PAPA-893055 format. One record per residue: residue number from 1; x, y, z of N, C-alpha, C, CB in turn. Coordinates in nm, 4 decimals, always signed. Atoms other than C-alpha are relative to their C-alpha. Glycine has a CB too. Example, Ala and Ser with C-alpha at 12.3 -4.5 7.8 and 13.67 -1.06 7.14 Angstrom:
# PAPA-893055
<site seq="1" n_u="+0.0890" n_v="-0.1190" n_w="+0.0000" ca_u="+1.2300" ca_v="-0.4500" ca_w="+0.7800" c_u="+0.0900" c_v="+0.1200" c_w="+0.0000" cb_u="-0.0992" cb_v="+0.0027" cb_w="+0.1246"/>
<site seq="2" n_u="-0.0820" n_v="-0.1190" n_w="-0.0060" ca_u="+1.3670" ca_v="-0.1060" ca_w="+0.7140" c_u="-0.0770" c_v="+0.1090" c_w="+0.0730" cb_u="+0.0414" cb_v="+0.0462" cb_w="-0.1415"/>
This chain:
# PAPA-893055
<site seq="1" n_u="+0.0100" n_v="+0.0851" n_w="+0.1537" ca_u="-9.3354" ca_v="+7.2235" ca_w="-2.0897" c_u="+0.0426" c_v="-0.1600" c_w="+0.0463" cb_u="+0.1375" cb_v="+0.0737" cb_w="-0.1428"/>
<site seq="2" n_u="-0.0452" n_v="+0.1637" n_w="+0.0445" ca_u="-9.3400" ca_v="+6.8285" ca_w="-2.1236" c_u="+0.0609" c_v="+0.0423" c_w="-0.1547" cb_u="-0.1657" cb_v="-0.1407" cb_w="-0.0109"/>
<site seq="3" n_u="-0.1106" n_v="+0.0027" n_w="+0.1347" ca_u="-9.0563" ca_v="+6.7253" ca_w="-2.3838" c_u="-0.1162" c_v="-0.0917" c_w="-0.1110" cb_u="+0.1957" cb_v="-0.1147" cb_w="+0.0445"/>
<site seq="4" n_u="+0.1124" n_v="+0.0466" n_w="+0.0985" ca_u="-9.2496" ca_v="+6.6825" ca_w="-2.7126" c_u="+0.1031" c_v="-0.0980" c_w="-0.0878" cb_u="-0.0873" cb_v="+0.1432" cb_w="-0.1007"/>
<site seq="5" n_u="-0.0562" n_v="+0.1146" n_w="+0.0911" ca_u="-9.1456" ca_v="+6.3760" ca_w="-2.9537" c_u="-0.0914" c_v="-0.0051" c_w="-0.1273" cb_u="-0.0009" cb_v="-0.1527" cb_w="+0.0798"/>
<site seq="6" n_u="+0.0612" n_v="-0.0066" n_w="+0.1823" ca_u="-9.2204" ca_v="+6.3191" ca_w="-3.3716" c_u="+0.0814" c_v="-0.1384" c_w="-0.0190" cb_u="+0.0688" cb_v="+0.1718" cb_w="-0.1395"/>
<site seq="7" n_u="-0.0860" n_v="+0.0984" n_w="+0.0938" ca_u="-9.1391" ca_v="+5.9713" ca_w="-3.5302" c_u="-0.0854" c_v="+0.0706" c_w="-0.1448" cb_u="-0.0266" cb_v="-0.2133" cb_w="+0.0387"/>
<site seq="8" n_u="+0.0230" n_v="-0.0873" n_w="+0.1815" ca_u="-9.1440" ca_v="+6.1360" ca_w="-3.9072" c_u="+0.1189" c_v="-0.0869" c_w="-0.0505" cb_u="+0.0403" cb_v="+0.2291" cb_w="-0.0271"/>
<site seq="9" n_u="-0.0320" n_v="-0.0139" n_w="+0.0782" ca_u="-9.0019" ca_v="+6.0638" ca_w="-4.2033" c_u="+0.0764" c_v="+0.0954" c_w="-0.0703" cb_u="-0.0610" cb_v="-0.0219" cb_w="-0.0179"/>
<site seq="10" n_u="-0.0682" n_v="-0.1003" n_w="+0.0697" ca_u="-8.7835" ca_v="+6.2713" ca_w="-4.4261" c_u="-0.1334" c_v="+0.0652" c_w="-0.1315" cb_u="+0.1613" cb_v="-0.0847" cb_w="-0.0724"/>
<site seq="11" n_u="+0.0944" n_v="+0.0333" n_w="+0.0727" ca_u="-9.0897" ca_v="+6.2374" ca_w="-4.6883" c_u="-0.1411" c_v="+0.0653" c_w="-0.0053" cb_u="-0.0060" cb_v="-0.1111" cb_w="+0.0249"/>
<site seq="12" n_u="+0.1678" n_v="+0.0552" n_w="-0.0772" ca_u="-9.4261" ca_v="+6.2359" ca_w="-4.4885" c_u="-0.0014" c_v="+0.1815" c_w="+0.0006" cb_u="-0.0127" cb_v="-0.1295" cb_w="+0.2214"/>
<site seq="13" n_u="+0.0932" n_v="-0.1357" n_w="+0.0081" ca_u="-9.6221" ca_v="+6.5733" ca_w="-4.5768" c_u="-0.0703" c_v="-0.0114" c_w="+0.1270" cb_u="-0.1149" cb_v="+0.0110" cb_w="-0.1350"/>
<site seq="14" n_u="+0.1436" n_v="-0.0514" n_w="-0.1233" ca_u="-9.8857" ca_v="+6.5111" ca_w="-4.2425" c_u="+0.1689" c_v="+0.0006" c_w="+0.1236" cb_u="-0.2094" cb_v="-0.1958" cb_w="+0.0542"/>
<site seq="15" n_u="-0.1393" n_v="+0.0213" n_w="-0.0851" ca_u="-9.4666" ca_v="+6.4599" ca_w="-4.0706" c_u="-0.0175" c_v="+0.2118" c_w="+0.0002" cb_u="+0.1935" cb_v="-0.1179" cb_w="-0.1214"/>
<site seq="16" n_u="-0.0354" n_v="-0.1131" n_w="-0.0141" ca_u="-9.4110" ca_v="+6.8226" ca_w="-4.1674" c_u="-0.1214" c_v="+0.0890" c_w="+0.0065" cb_u="+0.0888" cb_v="+0.0273" cb_w="-0.0939"/>
<site seq="17" n_u="+0.0925" n_v="-0.1112" n_w="-0.0941" ca_u="-9.7576" ca_v="+7.0246" ca_w="-4.1098" c_u="-0.0299" c_v="-0.0294" c_w="+0.1337" cb_u="-0.1390" cb_v="+0.0234" cb_w="-0.0540"/>
<site seq="18" n_u="-0.0017" n_v="+0.0414" n_w="-0.1307" ca_u="-9.7325" ca_v="+6.8340" ca_w="-3.7479" c_u="+0.0832" c_v="+0.1337" c_w="+0.0772" cb_u="+0.0764" cb_v="-0.1586" cb_w="+0.0113"/>
<site seq="19" n_u="-0.0927" n_v="-0.0838" n_w="-0.0245" ca_u="-9.3873" ca_v="+6.9946" ca_w="-3.7465" c_u="-0.0423" c_v="+0.1068" c_w="+0.0149" cb_u="+0.0834" cb_v="+0.0039" cb_w="-0.0726"/>
<site seq="20" n_u="+0.0500" n_v="-0.1356" n_w="+0.0319" ca_u="-9.5427" ca_v="+7.3497" ca_w="-3.8667" c_u="-0.1120" c_v="+0.0630" c_w="+0.0857" cb_u="-0.0472" cb_v="-0.0027" cb_w="-0.1346"/>
<site seq="21" n_u="+0.0862" n_v="-0.0287" n_w="-0.0678" ca_u="-9.8076" ca_v="+7.3166" ca_w="-3.6639" c_u="+0.0492" c_v="+0.0510" c_w="+0.1225" cb_u="-0.0758" cb_v="-0.0923" cb_w="+0.0061"/>
<site seq="22" n_u="-0.1149" n_v="-0.0265" n_w="-0.1274" ca_u="-9.5604" ca_v="+7.3121" ca_w="-3.3250" c_u="+0.0599" c_v="+0.1087" c_w="-0.0058" cb_u="+0.1145" cb_v="-0.0920" cb_w="+0.0119"/>
<site seq="23" n_u="-0.0994" n_v="-0.1575" n_w="+0.0287" ca_u="-9.3626" ca_v="+7.5423" ca_w="-3.4686" c_u="-0.0672" c_v="+0.1348" c_w="+0.0319" cb_u="+0.0410" cb_v="+0.0238" cb_w="-0.1734"/>
<site seq="24" n_u="+0.1025" n_v="-0.1428" n_w="+0.0329" ca_u="-9.6348" ca_v="+7.7986" ca_w="-3.4877" c_u="-0.0622" c_v="+0.0389" c_w="+0.1877" cb_u="-0.1883" cb_v="-0.0641" cb_w="-0.1487"/>
<site seq="25" n_u="-0.0118" n_v="+0.0164" n_w="-0.1555" ca_u="-9.6818" ca_v="+7.6517" ca_w="-3.0632" c_u="+0.0875" c_v="+0.1239" c_w="+0.0868" cb_u="+0.0799" cb_v="-0.1498" cb_w="+0.0246"/>
<site seq="26" n_u="-0.1168" n_v="-0.0402" n_w="-0.1143" ca_u="-9.3439" ca_v="+7.7867" ca_w="-2.9567" c_u="+0.0446" c_v="-0.0945" c_w="+0.0287" cb_u="-0.0274" cb_v="+0.0637" cb_w="+0.1242"/>
<site seq="27" n_u="-0.0814" n_v="+0.1436" n_w="-0.0537" ca_u="-9.2524" ca_v="+7.4443" ca_w="-2.8950" c_u="+0.0460" c_v="-0.0484" c_w="-0.0911" cb_u="-0.0699" cb_v="-0.1129" cb_w="+0.0643"/>
<site seq="28" n_u="-0.1123" n_v="+0.1406" n_w="+0.0618" ca_u="-8.9351" ca_v="+7.2386" ca_w="-2.9519" c_u="-0.0442" c_v="-0.1251" c_w="+0.0277" cb_u="+0.1554" cb_v="-0.0100" cb_w="+0.0679"/>
<site seq="29" n_u="+0.0085" n_v="+0.1570" n_w="+0.0837" ca_u="-8.9333" ca_v="+6.8862" ca_w="-3.0742" c_u="+0.1473" c_v="-0.0053" c_w="-0.0231" cb_u="-0.1030" cb_v="-0.0133" cb_w="-0.1701"/>
<site seq="30" n_u="-0.0758" n_v="+0.1097" n_w="+0.0990" ca_u="-8.7248" ca_v="+6.5790" ca_w="-3.1337" c_u="-0.0988" c_v="-0.0458" c_w="-0.0790" cb_u="+0.0723" cb_v="-0.1295" cb_w="+0.0699"/>
<site seq="31" n_u="+0.0842" n_v="+0.0589" n_w="+0.1278" ca_u="-8.7749" ca_v="+6.4641" ca_w="-3.4769" c_u="+0.0813" c_v="-0.1673" c_w="+0.0198" cb_u="+0.0397" cb_v="+0.1077" cb_w="-0.1933"/>
<site seq="32" n_u="-0.1263" n_v="+0.1468" n_w="-0.0167" ca_u="-8.6807" ca_v="+6.1062" ca_w="-3.4781" c_u="-0.0434" c_v="-0.0731" c_w="-0.1296" cb_u="-0.0227" cb_v="-0.1350" cb_w="+0.1705"/>
<site seq="33" n_u="+0.0342" n_v="-0.0372" n_w="+0.0972" ca_u="-8.6497" ca_v="+6.0178" ca_w="-3.8232" c_u="+0.0618" c_v="-0.1396" c_w="+0.0043" cb_u="+0.0253" cb_v="+0.1308" cb_w="-0.0721"/>
<site seq="34" n_u="+0.0469" n_v="+0.0928" n_w="+0.0436" ca_u="-8.7500" ca_v="+5.6877" ca_w="-3.9055" c_u="+0.0567" c_v="-0.1190" c_w="-0.0971" cb_u="-0.0797" cb_v="+0.0525" cb_w="-0.0356"/>
<site seq="35" n_u="-0.0568" n_v="+0.0054" n_w="+0.1425" ca_u="-8.6722" ca_v="+5.6747" ca_w="-4.2316" c_u="+0.1862" c_v="-0.0241" c_w="+0.0306" cb_u="-0.0475" cb_v="+0.1748" cb_w="-0.0954"/>
<site seq="36" n_u="-0.1351" n_v="+0.0825" n_w="-0.0218" ca_u="-8.2938" ca_v="+5.6481" ca_w="-4.1409" c_u="+0.0515" c_v="-0.0276" c_w="+0.1282" cb_u="+0.1072" cb_v="+0.0625" cb_w="-0.0599"/>
<site seq="37" n_u="-0.0019" n_v="+0.0417" n_w="-0.1174" ca_u="-8.2885" ca_v="+5.4983" ca_w="-3.8126" c_u="-0.0850" c_v="-0.0977" c_w="-0.0008" cb_u="-0.0200" cb_v="+0.0872" cb_w="+0.0888"/>
<site seq="38" n_u="+0.0924" n_v="+0.1383" n_w="+0.0205" ca_u="-8.4531" ca_v="+5.1686" ca_w="-3.8607" c_u="-0.0498" c_v="-0.0673" c_w="+0.0811" cb_u="+0.0478" cb_v="-0.0917" cb_w="-0.0517"/>
<site seq="39" n_u="+0.0203" n_v="+0.0767" n_w="-0.1383" ca_u="-8.4507" ca_v="+5.0342" ca_w="-3.4839" c_u="-0.0994" c_v="+0.1502" c_w="+0.0359" cb_u="+0.1793" cb_v="-0.0489" cb_w="+0.1214"/>
<site seq="40" n_u="+0.0661" n_v="-0.1563" n_w="-0.0602" ca_u="-8.6349" ca_v="+5.3854" ca_w="-3.4426" c_u="-0.1188" c_v="-0.0609" c_w="-0.0262" cb_u="+0.0291" cb_v="+0.1734" cb_w="-0.0832"/>
<site seq="41" n_u="+0.1452" n_v="+0.0478" n_w="+0.0843" ca_u="-8.9431" ca_v="+5.2196" ca_w="-3.7142" c_u="-0.0098" c_v="-0.0462" c_w="+0.1226" cb_u="-0.0204" cb_v="-0.1107" cb_w="-0.1505"/>
<site seq="42" n_u="+0.1013" n_v="+0.0825" n_w="-0.0442" ca_u="-9.0059" ca_v="+4.9413" ca_w="-3.4870" c_u="+0.0578" c_v="+0.0115" c_w="+0.1753" cb_u="-0.0017" cb_v="-0.1714" cb_w="-0.0906"/>
<site seq="43" n_u="+0.0133" n_v="-0.1035" n_w="-0.1429" ca_u="-8.9548" ca_v="+5.1182" ca_w="-3.1119" c_u="-0.1333" c_v="+0.0723" c_w="-0.0005" cb_u="+0.1250" cb_v="+0.1307" cb_w="+0.0067"/>
<site seq="44" n_u="+0.1342" n_v="-0.1095" n_w="-0.0302" ca_u="-9.2166" ca_v="+5.3706" ca_w="-3.2671" c_u="-0.1275" c_v="-0.1498" c_w="-0.0071" cb_u="-0.0293" cb_v="+0.1714" cb_w="-0.1775"/>
<site seq="45" n_u="+0.0958" n_v="+0.1240" n_w="+0.0436" ca_u="-9.4268" ca_v="+5.0132" ca_w="-3.3924" c_u="-0.0340" c_v="-0.0429" c_w="+0.1453" cb_u="+0.0799" cb_v="-0.1371" cb_w="-0.1028"/>
<site seq="46" n_u="+0.0160" n_v="+0.0964" n_w="-0.1327" ca_u="-9.3562" ca_v="+4.8371" ca_w="-3.0470" c_u="-0.1130" c_v="+0.1052" c_w="+0.0913" cb_u="+0.1848" cb_v="-0.0328" cb_w="+0.0993"/>
<site seq="47" n_u="+0.0586" n_v="-0.0907" n_w="-0.1387" ca_u="-9.4926" ca_v="+5.1038" ca_w="-2.8684" c_u="-0.1648" c_v="+0.0493" c_w="-0.0170" cb_u="+0.1047" cb_v="+0.1639" cb_w="+0.0177"/>
<site seq="48" n_u="+0.1094" n_v="-0.0513" n_w="+0.0740" ca_u="-9.7766" ca_v="+5.2643" ca_w="-3.0655" c_u="-0.1069" c_v="-0.1713" c_w="-0.0291" cb_u="+0.0782" cb_v="+0.0942" cb_w="-0.1673"/>
<site seq="49" n_u="+0.0662" n_v="+0.1039" n_w="+0.0404" ca_u="-9.8594" ca_v="+4.9420" ca_w="-3.2494" c_u="-0.0515" c_v="+0.0519" c_w="-0.1466" cb_u="-0.1108" cb_v="-0.0427" cb_w="+0.1076"/>
<site seq="50" n_u="+0.0820" n_v="-0.1284" n_w="+0.1312" ca_u="-9.8909" ca_v="+5.1960" ca_w="-3.5813" c_u="+0.1009" c_v="-0.0046" c_w="-0.1147" cb_u="-0.0119" cb_v="+0.2074" cb_w="+0.0608"/>
<site seq="51" n_u="-0.1425" n_v="+0.0008" n_w="+0.0522" ca_u="-9.6634" ca_v="+5.1769" ca_w="-3.8756" c_u="+0.0472" c_v="+0.1402" c_w="-0.0716" cb_u="+0.0124" cb_v="-0.1212" cb_w="-0.1077"/>
<site seq="52" n_u="-0.0063" n_v="-0.1234" n_w="+0.1518" ca_u="-9.7714" ca_v="+5.5463" ca_w="-4.0352" c_u="+0.1220" c_v="+0.1013" c_w="+0.1184" cb_u="-0.2371" cb_v="+0.1275" cb_w="-0.0663"/>
<site seq="53" n_u="-0.0689" n_v="-0.1537" n_w="-0.1192" ca_u="-9.5793" ca_v="+5.8416" ca_w="-3.8987" c_u="-0.0782" c_v="+0.1349" c_w="-0.0509" cb_u="+0.2206" cb_v="+0.0484" cb_w="-0.0291"/>
<site seq="54" n_u="-0.0921" n_v="+0.0423" n_w="-0.1012" ca_u="-9.5538" ca_v="+6.0244" ca_w="-3.7897" c_u="-0.1021" c_v="+0.0135" c_w="+0.1657" cb_u="+0.1563" cb_v="+0.1177" cb_w="-0.0141"/>
<site seq="55" n_u="+0.0238" n_v="+0.0492" n_w="-0.1129" ca_u="-9.6141" ca_v="+5.9457" ca_w="-3.4343" c_u="+0.0182" c_v="+0.1275" c_w="+0.0786" cb_u="+0.0831" cb_v="-0.1198" cb_w="+0.0342"/>
<site seq="56" n_u="-0.0445" n_v="-0.1559" n_w="-0.0613" ca_u="-9.6080" ca_v="+6.2476" ca_w="-3.1622" c_u="-0.0916" c_v="-0.1075" c_w="+0.1095" cb_u="-0.0631" cb_v="+0.2079" cb_w="-0.0798"/>
<site seq="57" n_u="+0.0020" n_v="+0.0143" n_w="-0.2013" ca_u="-9.5791" ca_v="+6.2217" ca_w="-2.7876" c_u="+0.0414" c_v="+0.0945" c_w="+0.0924" cb_u="+0.0952" cb_v="-0.1088" cb_w="+0.0619"/>
<site seq="58" n_u="+0.0087" n_v="-0.1106" n_w="-0.0530" ca_u="-9.6509" ca_v="+6.5002" ca_w="-2.5628" c_u="+0.0161" c_v="-0.0111" c_w="+0.1619" cb_u="-0.1215" cb_v="+0.0555" cb_w="-0.0477"/>
<site seq="59" n_u="+0.0141" n_v="+0.0582" n_w="-0.1463" ca_u="-9.4579" ca_v="+6.4556" ca_w="-2.2180" c_u="+0.0031" c_v="-0.2248" c_w="-0.0346" cb_u="-0.2132" cb_v="+0.0886" cb_w="+0.0823"/>
<site seq="60" n_u="+0.0473" n_v="+0.1415" n_w="+0.0209" ca_u="-9.5926" ca_v="+6.0066" ca_w="-2.2023" c_u="-0.1176" c_v="+0.0047" c_w="-0.0666" cb_u="-0.0187" cb_v="-0.0788" cb_w="+0.1225"/>
<site seq="61" n_u="+0.1530" n_v="+0.0360" n_w="+0.0111" ca_u="-9.9085" ca_v="+6.1033" ca_w="-2.3354" c_u="+0.0121" c_v="-0.0300" c_w="-0.2080" cb_u="-0.1353" cb_v="+0.1820" cb_w="+0.0769"/>
<site seq="62" n_u="-0.0208" n_v="+0.0656" n_w="+0.1697" ca_u="-9.8745" ca_v="+5.8713" ca_w="-2.7005" c_u="-0.1651" c_v="+0.1510" c_w="-0.1145" cb_u="-0.0920" cb_v="-0.2959" cb_w="+0.0102"/>
<site seq="63" n_u="+0.0713" n_v="-0.1351" n_w="+0.0629" ca_u="-10.0956" ca_v="+6.2289" ca_w="-2.9175" c_u="-0.0925" c_v="-0.1064" c_w="-0.1318" cb_u="+0.1524" cb_v="+0.1550" cb_w="-0.0815"/>
<site seq="64" n_u="+0.0177" n_v="+0.0826" n_w="+0.1394" ca_u="-10.1236" ca_v="+5.9688" ca_w="-3.2559" c_u="+0.0676" c_v="+0.1387" c_w="-0.1180" cb_u="-0.2161" cb_v="-0.0548" cb_w="-0.0335"/>
<site seq="65" n_u="-0.0249" n_v="-0.0536" n_w="+0.1254" ca_u="-10.0868" ca_v="+6.1395" ca_w="-3.6046" c_u="-0.0369" c_v="+0.1604" c_w="+0.0019" cb_u="-0.0836" cb_v="-0.0830" cb_w="-0.1071"/>
<site seq="66" n_u="+0.0433" n_v="-0.1398" n_w="+0.0848" ca_u="-10.1295" ca_v="+6.4798" ca_w="-3.7351" c_u="-0.1577" c_v="+0.0335" c_w="+0.0079" cb_u="+0.0377" cb_v="-0.0186" cb_w="-0.1724"/>
<site seq="67" n_u="+0.1257" n_v="-0.0598" n_w="-0.0409" ca_u="-10.4895" ca_v="+6.4691" ca_w="-3.7822" c_u="-0.0337" c_v="-0.0100" c_w="+0.1739" cb_u="-0.1162" cb_v="-0.0801" cb_w="-0.0898"/>
<site seq="68" n_u="-0.0160" n_v="-0.0559" n_w="-0.1309" ca_u="-10.4938" ca_v="+6.4518" ca_w="-3.3839" c_u="+0.0404" c_v="+0.0866" c_w="+0.0528" cb_u="+0.0362" cb_v="-0.0411" cb_w="+0.0510"/>
<site seq="69" n_u="-0.0423" n_v="-0.0827" n_w="+0.0138" ca_u="-10.2531" ca_v="+6.7049" ca_w="-3.3081" c_u="-0.1078" c_v="+0.1367" c_w="-0.0651" cb_u="+0.1026" cb_v="-0.0518" cb_w="-0.0583"/>
<site seq="70" n_u="+0.1088" n_v="-0.1145" n_w="+0.0114" ca_u="-10.5077" ca_v="+6.9499" ca_w="-3.5011" c_u="-0.0825" c_v="-0.0080" c_w="-0.0076" cb_u="-0.0117" cb_v="+0.0687" cb_w="-0.0623"/>
<site seq="71" n_u="+0.1955" n_v="+0.0204" n_w="-0.1102" ca_u="-10.8455" ca_v="+6.7648" ca_w="-3.3510" c_u="+0.0795" c_v="+0.1213" c_w="+0.1085" cb_u="-0.0631" cb_v="-0.2518" cb_w="+0.1328"/>
<site seq="72" n_u="-0.0230" n_v="-0.0580" n_w="-0.1537" ca_u="-10.6301" ca_v="+6.8609" ca_w="-3.0104" c_u="-0.0573" c_v="+0.2287" c_w="+0.0007" cb_u="+0.2485" cb_v="-0.0393" cb_w="+0.0369"/>
<site seq="73" n_u="+0.0250" n_v="-0.0690" n_w="+0.0005" ca_u="-10.5776" ca_v="+7.1826" ca_w="-3.1728" c_u="-0.1189" c_v="+0.1140" c_w="-0.0207" cb_u="+0.0581" cb_v="-0.0198" cb_w="-0.0202"/>
<site seq="74" n_u="+0.0828" n_v="-0.0495" n_w="-0.0134" ca_u="-10.9265" ca_v="+7.2605" ca_w="-3.2472" c_u="-0.1003" c_v="+0.0180" c_w="+0.0200" cb_u="+0.0028" cb_v="+0.0165" cb_w="-0.0233"/>
<site seq="75" n_u="+0.0721" n_v="+0.0210" n_w="-0.0885" ca_u="-11.0734" ca_v="+7.1639" ca_w="-3.0033" c_u="+0.0645" c_v="+0.1446" c_w="+0.1250" cb_u="+0.0142" cb_v="-0.1758" cb_w="+0.0356"/>
<site seq="76" n_u="-0.0567" n_v="-0.0455" n_w="-0.0792" ca_u="-10.8550" ca_v="+7.4099" ca_w="-2.7789" c_u="+0.0390" c_v="-0.0435" c_w="+0.1132" cb_u="-0.0389" cb_v="+0.0686" cb_w="+0.0085"/>
<site seq="77" n_u="-0.1279" n_v="+0.1273" n_w="-0.0787" ca_u="-10.6582" ca_v="+7.0957" ca_w="-2.5802" c_u="+0.1360" c_v="+0.0339" c_w="-0.0717" cb_u="-0.0384" cb_v="-0.2066" cb_w="-0.0426"/>
<site seq="78" n_u="-0.1768" n_v="-0.0160" n_w="-0.0253" ca_u="-10.3233" ca_v="+7.1609" ca_w="-2.6905" c_u="+0.0711" c_v="+0.0863" c_w="+0.0584" cb_u="+0.0693" cb_v="+0.0122" cb_w="-0.0994"/>
<site seq="79" n_u="-0.0606" n_v="-0.1623" n_w="-0.0241" ca_u="-10.2213" ca_v="+7.5168" ca_w="-2.5601" c_u="+0.0198" c_v="-0.1120" c_w="+0.1147" cb_u="-0.1004" cb_v="+0.1905" cb_w="+0.0099"/>
<site seq="80" n_u="-0.0726" n_v="+0.0971" n_w="-0.1428" ca_u="-10.3118" ca_v="+7.2978" ca_w="-2.2295" c_u="+0.0302" c_v="-0.1048" c_w="+0.0489" cb_u="-0.0346" cb_v="-0.0029" cb_w="+0.0820"/>
<site seq="81" n_u="-0.1001" n_v="+0.1314" n_w="-0.0018" ca_u="-10.1190" ca_v="+6.9358" ca_w="-2.2769" c_u="+0.1115" c_v="+0.0603" c_w="-0.0258" cb_u="-0.0226" cb_v="-0.1234" cb_w="-0.1057"/>
<site seq="82" n_u="-0.1122" n_v="+0.0054" n_w="+0.0289" ca_u="-9.8804" ca_v="+7.1411" ca_w="-2.4073" c_u="+0.1317" c_v="+0.0648" c_w="+0.1390" cb_u="-0.0141" cb_v="+0.0748" cb_w="-0.1380"/>
<site seq="83" n_u="-0.0989" n_v="-0.0733" n_w="-0.1137" ca_u="-9.8028" ca_v="+7.3251" ca_w="-2.0944" c_u="-0.0143" c_v="-0.1051" c_w="+0.1276" cb_u="-0.0603" cb_v="+0.1814" cb_w="+0.0501"/>
<site seq="84" n_u="-0.0755" n_v="+0.1711" n_w="-0.1046" ca_u="-9.7938" ca_v="+6.9441" ca_w="-1.8921" c_u="-0.1409" c_v="+0.0221" c_w="+0.1468" cb_u="+0.2790" cb_v="+0.0412" cb_w="+0.1108"/>
């Protein structure tokens, strides 16, 4: 199973929804709190070109935010991506 990483903040409702979806899938993930580590926000912006959270990676694939994650689930493609 590929490593899942999510850039997030402590007050982001979309981050919480993404976490909830990943947990329902039984997926362990690393949370990178850009509100607590500003240098990580700069890292996120450099990698994605985006300022908003969440920004989710499954392995080396940048999924995007919660809406993109949820769209993968609705299309039946999230499990395949999580399996690697």
